[in-house]
C-alpha positions as CSV (number, residue, x, y, z in Angstrom):
1,X,-0.4,0.0,0.0
2,X,1.7,3.2,-1.4
3,X,2.2,5.9,1.5
4,X,0.3,9.2,1.1
5,X,2.2,12.6,2.1
6,X,1.3,14.7,3.8
7,X,-0.1,18.2,2.3
8,X,2.5,20.7,2.1
9,X,0.4,23.6,2.9
10,X,1.9,27.1,1.3
11,X,4.0,28.2,-0.8
12,X,7.0,28.9,0.7
13,X,7.6,32.6,-1.2
14,X,10.2,33.5,1.2
15,X,12.6,31.3,-0.2
16,X,11.9,31.7,-3.7
17,X,12.2,35.3,-3.3
18,X,15.3,34.5,-0.9
19,X,17.1,32.7,-3.8
20,X,15.6,35.2,-7.1
21,X,18.0,37.9,-5.4
22,X,20.6,35.8,-4.5
23,X,21.2,33.9,-8.2
24,X,20.5,37.9,-9.6
25,X,23.3,39.1,-7.5
26,X,25.5,36.8,-8.1
27,X,24.9,36.8,-12.5
28,X,25.4,40.9,-11.7
29,X,29.0,40.8,-10.3
30,X,30.1,38.2,-12.8
31,X,28.7,40.2,-15.8
32,X,31.0,43.1,-14.0
33,X,28.0,45.1,-13.5
34,X,28.1,45.7,-10.6
35,X,30.0,45.6,-7.8
36,X,30.3,43.7,-4.6
37,X,30.2,47.3,-2.5
38,X,27.3,48.4,-4.2
39,X,25.5,45.0,-4.0
40,X,26.3,45.0,-0.1
41,X,24.8,48.3,-0.5
42,X,21.4,47.7,-2.4
43,X,20.6,44.0,-0.3
44,X,20.7,45.9,3.4
45,X,18.5,48.7,2.1
46,X,16.1,46.3,0.1
47,X,16.0,44.1,3.1
48,X,15.5,46.9,5.4
49,X,12.2,47.5,3.4
50,X,11.3,44.1,3.2
51,X,11.5,43.7,6.6
52,X,9.2,47.0,7.3
53,X,6.7,45.3,4.9
54,X,6.2,41.5,6.3
55,X,5.9,42.7,9.5
56,X,2.9,45.6,9.3
57,X,0.0,45.4,11.5
58,X,-2.6,43.8,9.5
59,X,-6.4,45.3,9.4
60,X,-7.3,46.1,12.8
61,X,-4.7,45.9,14.6
62,X,-3.1,49.1,12.8
63,X,-4.7,51.2,15.5
64,X,-3.6,51.7,19.1
65,X,-6.5,53.9,19.9
66,X,-9.7,55.1,18.7
67,X,-9.5,57.9,16.1
68,X,-12.2,59.8,18.5
69,X,-8.4,60.2,20.9
70,X,-8.9,58.5,24.9
71,X,-11.6,57.1,26.6
72,X,-13.9,60.6,28.5
73,X,-12.3,59.1,31.8
74,X,-8.7,59.6,31.1
75,X,-9.3,62.7,29.3
């Protein structure tokens, strides 16, 4: 009787993005279009942008206080 494989779940998007960026960086360095120093700067900037995008609040978590301000007991 063949064993069933467990469902894999979501596609690991983070892994695909990492490998695509790594491959692009290696190719750009090997072709001579970008210096390794410049690529390091670009990579750190993109990592910061990705971290900000990946850890953004979802839905109702975007505000900690109501738009009207603090409750009446604290005014």
